[in-house]
KOLKE-600670 format. One record per residue: residue in three letters; x, y, z of N, C-alpha, C in turn. Coordinates in Angstrom, 2 decimals. Layout:
N
- rest;nx;ny;nz;cax;cay;caz;cx;cy;cz
- ALA;X;Y;Z;X;Y;Z;X;Y;Z
...
***
This chain:
140
- rest;nx;ny;nz;cax;cay;caz;cx;cy;cz
- MET;-94.25;35.60;-15.39;-94.58;36.91;-14.88;-96.06;36.95;-14.55
- ALA;-96.41;37.21;-13.31;-97.80;37.21;-12.86;-98.42;38.58;-13.08
- ALA;-99.67;38.57;-13.51;-100.40;39.82;-13.73;-100.95;40.33;-12.40
- THR;-101.16;41.63;-12.34;-101.78;42.22;-11.16;-103.23;41.75;-11.10
- PRO;-103.67;41.21;-9.96;-105.05;40.73;-9.88;-106.06;41.86;-10.04
- THR;-107.09;41.60;-10.81;-108.14;42.57;-10.99;-109.47;41.87;-10.80
- ASN;-110.20;42.29;-9.80;-111.52;41.75;-9.56;-112.41;42.93;-9.22
- THR;-113.13;43.42;-10.22;-113.91;44.64;-10.03;-115.08;44.44;-9.07
- THR;-115.56;43.24;-8.91;-116.67;43.01;-8.00;-116.25;43.26;-6.55
- THR;-115.03;42.88;-6.21;-114.57;43.07;-4.84;-113.78;44.37;-4.67
- GLY;-113.49;45.03;-5.78;-112.76;46.29;-5.69;-111.26;46.14;-5.69
- ILE;-110.75;44.92;-5.84;-109.31;44.73;-5.95;-108.96;45.04;-7.39
- SER;-108.19;46.08;-7.61;-107.96;46.49;-8.99;-106.58;47.07;-9.19
- ASP;-106.20;47.09;-10.44;-104.92;47.70;-10.77;-105.09;49.22;-10.81
- PRO;-104.00;49.96;-10.84;-104.09;51.42;-10.78;-104.89;52.04;-11.95
- GLU;-104.84;51.45;-13.13;-105.58;52.01;-14.26;-107.09;51.85;-14.09
- VAL;-107.52;50.71;-13.58;-108.94;50.51;-13.33;-109.43;51.51;-12.27
- THR;-108.64;51.72;-11.25;-108.99;52.69;-10.21;-109.04;54.10;-10.79
- ARG;-108.08;54.46;-11.63;-108.07;55.78;-12.25;-109.30;55.99;-13.11
- ARG;-109.69;54.97;-13.86;-110.90;55.07;-14.69;-112.15;55.25;-13.83
- ARG;-112.24;54.51;-12.72;-113.38;54.65;-11.82;-113.45;56.08;-11.27
- ARG;-112.29;56.63;-10.92;-112.22;58.01;-10.44;-112.67;58.98;-11.54
- ALA;-112.30;58.70;-12.78;-112.69;59.56;-13.91;-114.20;59.51;-14.12
- VAL;-114.78;58.32;-14.05;-116.23;58.19;-14.20;-116.94;58.95;-13.08
- TYR;-116.47;58.77;-11.87;-117.06;59.49;-10.72;-116.94;61.00;-10.91
- SER;-115.77;61.47;-11.29;-115.55;62.90;-11.48;-116.46;63.47;-12.57
- ALA;-116.69;62.69;-13.62;-117.53;63.16;-14.74;-119.01;63.18;-14.37
- LEU;-119.46;62.18;-13.64;-120.90;62.03;-13.38;-121.38;62.75;-12.12
- GLN;-120.52;62.95;-11.16;-120.90;63.50;-9.86;-121.66;64.82;-9.95
- PRO;-121.27;65.76;-10.81;-122.03;67.02;-10.86;-123.42;66.89;-11.49
- LEU;-123.68;65.78;-12.17;-124.92;65.65;-12.93;-125.98;64.76;-12.29
- LEU;-125.59;63.81;-11.45;-126.52;62.81;-10.96;-126.69;62.88;-9.45
- ASP;-127.88;62.54;-8.97;-128.09;62.46;-7.53;-127.28;61.28;-6.98
- ASN;-127.12;61.22;-5.68;-126.24;60.22;-5.06;-126.66;58.78;-5.36
- GLU;-127.95;58.48;-5.30;-128.42;57.12;-5.55;-128.19;56.71;-7.00
- THR;-128.51;57.61;-7.92;-128.31;57.35;-9.34;-126.83;57.24;-9.66
- LEU;-126.03;58.10;-9.05;-124.58;58.06;-9.25;-124.00;56.74;-8.78
- ALA;-124.38;56.28;-7.59;-123.87;55.00;-7.08;-124.27;53.85;-8.00
- ALA;-125.51;53.85;-8.48;-125.95;52.80;-9.39;-125.15;52.84;-10.69
- ALA;-124.92;54.05;-11.21;-124.14;54.19;-12.45;-122.70;53.71;-12.25
- LEU;-122.13;53.98;-11.09;-120.77;53.53;-10.80;-120.69;52.01;-10.69
- TRP;-121.72;51.40;-10.09;-121.72;49.93;-10.01;-121.89;49.29;-11.39
- ILE;-122.68;49.93;-12.24;-122.81;49.43;-13.61;-121.45;49.49;-14.30
- TRP;-120.74;50.59;-14.11;-119.39;50.73;-14.67;-118.47;49.64;-14.12
- GLU;-118.50;49.50;-12.81;-117.59;48.58;-12.14;-117.81;47.14;-12.59
- ARG;-119.05;46.75;-12.74;-119.36;45.35;-13.03;-119.39;45.01;-14.51
- GLY;-119.45;46.03;-15.38;-119.58;45.70;-16.79;-118.63;46.38;-17.74
- TYR;-117.99;47.48;-17.30;-117.22;48.27;-18.25;-115.83;48.66;-17.78
- ALA;-115.50;48.48;-16.53;-114.25;48.99;-15.96;-113.01;48.47;-16.67
- GLU;-113.06;47.24;-17.11;-111.89;46.65;-17.75;-111.95;46.72;-19.27
- GLY;-113.00;47.33;-19.78;-113.17;47.43;-21.23;-112.37;48.56;-21.83
- GLY;-112.39;48.59;-23.13;-111.67;49.63;-23.86;-112.49;50.90;-24.02
- ARG;-111.90;51.85;-24.69;-112.52;53.15;-24.87;-113.82;53.08;-25.67
- PHE;-113.91;52.09;-26.56;-115.09;51.97;-27.40;-116.33;51.56;-26.60
- GLN;-116.15;51.05;-25.40;-117.29;50.67;-24.58;-117.93;51.86;-23.87
- LEU;-117.30;53.02;-23.93;-117.88;54.21;-23.30;-119.27;54.50;-23.85
- SER;-119.43;54.41;-25.15;-120.74;54.68;-25.77;-121.79;53.71;-25.26
- ASP;-121.43;52.43;-25.17;-122.37;51.44;-24.66;-122.75;51.75;-23.21
- TYR;-121.76;52.13;-22.41;-122.00;52.47;-21.01;-122.95;53.66;-20.90
- VAL;-122.67;54.70;-21.66;-123.51;55.91;-21.61;-124.94;55.57;-22.05
- HIS;-125.06;54.80;-23.10;-126.39;54.41;-23.57;-127.14;53.63;-22.48
- GLU;-126.43;52.75;-21.80;-127.07;51.94;-20.75;-127.53;52.80;-19.58
- ILE;-126.67;53.68;-19.10;-127.07;54.47;-17.92;-128.08;55.56;-18.26
- CYS;-128.18;55.92;-19.52;-129.14;56.95;-19.93;-130.41;56.35;-20.50
- SER;-130.70;55.10;-20.19;-131.90;54.46;-20.73;-133.17;55.00;-20.09
- ALA;-133.09;55.58;-18.92;-134.26;56.19;-18.29;-134.60;57.49;-19.01
- GLU;-135.88;57.73;-19.19;-136.34;58.92;-19.91;-135.77;60.20;-19.31
- GLU;-135.67;60.25;-17.98;-135.18;61.45;-17.30;-133.71;61.75;-17.59
- LEU;-132.97;60.75;-18.07;-131.54;60.95;-18.32;-131.18;61.02;-19.80
- LYS;-132.13;60.74;-20.68;-131.83;60.72;-22.13;-131.24;62.04;-22.60
- PHE;-131.77;63.15;-22.09;-131.27;64.45;-22.54;-129.84;64.73;-22.08
- LEU;-129.34;63.95;-21.13;-127.97;64.12;-20.64;-126.95;63.25;-21.40
- GLU;-127.44;62.37;-22.26;-126.57;61.38;-22.89;-125.35;62.00;-23.58
- ARG;-125.54;63.01;-24.39;-124.40;63.64;-25.08;-123.41;64.27;-24.12
- ASP;-123.95;64.98;-23.14;-123.08;65.66;-22.18;-122.33;64.65;-21.32
- ILE;-123.00;63.59;-20.90;-122.32;62.56;-20.12;-121.20;61.93;-20.93
- HIS;-121.46;61.62;-22.18;-120.41;61.02;-23.02;-119.22;61.97;-23.16
- ARG;-119.51;63.23;-23.43;-118.44;64.24;-23.58;-117.63;64.36;-22.30
- ARG;-118.31;64.42;-21.17;-117.62;64.55;-19.89;-116.77;63.31;-19.58
- LEU;-117.29;62.13;-19.89;-116.52;60.90;-19.65;-115.25;60.88;-20.49
- VAL;-115.36;61.21;-21.76;-114.17;61.25;-22.63;-113.18;62.28;-22.09
- GLN;-113.67;63.44;-21.70;-112.81;64.49;-21.16;-112.10;64.02;-19.88
- HIS;-112.84;63.43;-18.96;-112.25;63.02;-17.69;-111.34;61.80;-17.82
- MET;-111.62;60.93;-18.77;-110.73;59.78;-18.99;-109.34;60.23;-19.41
- GLY;-109.26;61.39;-20.06;-107.98;61.91;-20.50;-107.26;62.79;-19.49
- MET;-107.88;63.05;-18.37;-107.28;63.92;-17.35;-106.22;63.18;-16.55
- PRO;-105.22;63.90;-16.08;-104.24;63.27;-15.18;-104.89;62.94;-13.84
- SER;-104.35;61.94;-13.17;-104.91;61.46;-11.90;-105.06;62.55;-10.84
- ASP;-104.13;63.48;-10.81;-104.19;64.52;-9.77;-105.35;65.51;-9.97
- LYS;-106.01;65.45;-11.10;-107.15;66.33;-11.38;-108.49;65.63;-11.12
- LEU;-108.46;64.36;-10.79;-109.68;63.58;-10.59;-110.07;63.53;-9.12
- ALA;-111.34;63.28;-8.88;-111.85;63.10;-7.52;-111.26;61.83;-6.91
- PRO;-111.29;61.71;-5.60;-110.78;60.48;-4.96;-111.60;59.26;-5.39
- ASP;-111.04;58.09;-5.16;-111.70;56.84;-5.52;-113.05;56.74;-4.80
- PRO;-114.15;56.54;-5.55;-115.47;56.48;-4.93;-115.85;55.10;-4.38
- LEU;-114.94;54.13;-4.41;-115.28;52.78;-3.99;-115.88;52.72;-2.58
- PRO;-115.34;53.45;-1.58;-115.98;53.41;-0.26;-117.43;53.92;-0.28
- LEU;-117.70;54.96;-1.06;-119.06;55.47;-1.19;-119.96;54.46;-1.91
- MET;-119.40;53.79;-2.90;-120.17;52.79;-3.64;-120.56;51.64;-2.73
- ARG;-119.63;51.20;-1.92;-119.90;50.08;-1.01;-120.95;50.43;0.02
- ALA;-121.05;51.70;0.38;-122.02;52.15;1.38;-123.40;52.42;0.76
- SER;-123.50;52.39;-0.55;-124.76;52.73;-1.23;-125.73;51.56;-1.21
- PRO;-127.02;51.85;-1.29;-128.03;50.78;-1.33;-127.88;49.88;-2.56
- SER;-127.31;50.40;-3.64;-127.17;49.60;-4.87;-125.94;48.70;-4.86
- SER;-125.16;48.72;-3.76;-123.92;47.94;-3.73;-124.14;46.44;-3.78
- GLY;-125.27;45.96;-3.31;-125.52;44.53;-3.31;-126.17;44.03;-4.58
- LYS;-126.51;44.92;-5.48;-127.20;44.53;-6.70;-126.21;44.04;-7.75
- GLY;-126.60;43.07;-8.48;-125.74;42.50;-9.52;-125.90;43.22;-10.83
- ARG;-125.17;42.75;-11.82;-125.20;43.32;-13.15;-126.59;43.18;-13.78
- ASP;-127.37;42.21;-13.35;-128.69;42.01;-13.93;-129.61;43.21;-13.69
- THR;-129.33;44.04;-12.71;-130.16;45.22;-12.49;-129.75;46.36;-13.40
- ALA;-128.65;46.20;-14.12;-128.17;47.27;-14.98;-129.14;47.58;-16.10
- SER;-129.95;46.63;-16.50;-130.88;46.89;-17.59;-132.08;47.71;-17.12
- GLN;-132.25;47.85;-15.83;-133.34;48.67;-15.31;-132.92;50.13;-15.33
- PRO;-133.86;51.03;-15.63;-133.50;52.46;-15.65;-132.95;52.90;-14.30
- LEU;-131.99;53.79;-14.34;-131.39;54.29;-13.12;-132.33;55.18;-12.32
- VAL;-133.20;55.87;-13.01;-134.15;56.76;-12.35;-135.51;56.10;-12.47
- ARG;-136.21;55.98;-11.36;-137.53;55.35;-11.39;-138.48;56.21;-12.21
- GLN;-138.94;55.65;-13.30;-139.87;56.39;-14.15;-141.22;56.50;-13.47
- GLY;-141.84;57.64;-13.65;-143.15;57.86;-13.06;-143.10;58.26;-11.60
- SER;-141.90;58.35;-11.03;-141.81;58.68;-9.62;-142.05;60.17;-9.36
- GLY;-141.89;60.98;-10.41;-142.07;62.41;-10.24;-140.89;63.08;-9.57
- HIS;-139.89;62.30;-9.14;-138.73;62.86;-8.45;-137.60;63.11;-9.44
- ARG;-137.10;64.29;-9.42;-135.92;64.62;-10.20;-134.94;65.30;-9.26
- ASP;-133.73;64.89;-9.32;-132.69;65.48;-8.49;-132.53;66.96;-8.86
- HIS;-132.14;67.76;-7.88;-131.96;69.19;-8.13;-130.91;69.48;-9.19
- ARG;-129.89;68.62;-9.31;-128.88;68.84;-10.34;-129.45;68.60;-11.73
- VAL;-130.32;67.61;-11.87;-130.96;67.35;-13.16;-131.90;68.50;-13.47
- GLN;-132.65;69.00;-12.47;-133.53;70.14;-12.68;-132.73;71.37;-13.08
- TRP;-131.63;71.61;-12.40;-130.77;72.76;-12.71;-130.25;72.65;-14.13
- TYR;-129.78;71.47;-14.51;-129.25;71.26;-15.84;-130.34;71.48;-16.88
- THR;-131.53;71.01;-16.60;-132.65;71.17;-17.52;-132.95;72.66;-17.71
- GLN;-132.96;73.41;-16.62;-133.25;74.83;-16.70;-132.20;75.57;-17.51
- LEU;-130.95;75.15;-17.39;-129.88;75.84;-18.11;-129.80;75.48;-19.59
- PHE;-129.99;74.21;-19.90;-129.66;73.75;-21.24;-130.82;73.26;-22.09
- VAL;-131.98;73.11;-21.54;-133.13;72.64;-22.32;-134.09;73.81;-22.47
- ARG;-134.32;74.21;-23.73;-135.19;75.35;-23.99;-136.64;75.00;-23.70
- SER;-137.36;75.94;-23.21;-138.79;75.77;-22.98;-139.53;76.34;-24.17
- ASP;-140.54;75.66;-24.61;-141.35;76.13;-25.75;-142.49;77.04;-25.29
- GLY;-142.49;77.35;-24.02;-143.58;78.13;-23.45;-143.41;79.55;-23.55
***
């Protein structure tokens, strides 16, 4: 009995791997800018897509290594767990075409250790700013 071929680098995948990718996209899309989102999806695709549920924490820790995303770590983990349990008809479409069109599509797993958001750039996506305004108290 032959197994369904799964090659996450080329995007040939079984239905469960595709469903998980859709869940990750659905969970992260409201929180991250397009460039950061594409990089996070490629990190998922190349290092975590075929892993078990226990790898979610490692994935979240890896993508939240940038200082600008550390405050989102809990919420991202919660959203990923929530979306992983959702039925397929409630998830966004497969983001693979968007991922392939992104500037980070040619980067390998070795870039995963680099922060997703360029530190010191002074740029924060409007969704991160919005989230900060809603959920992070100001001491001022």
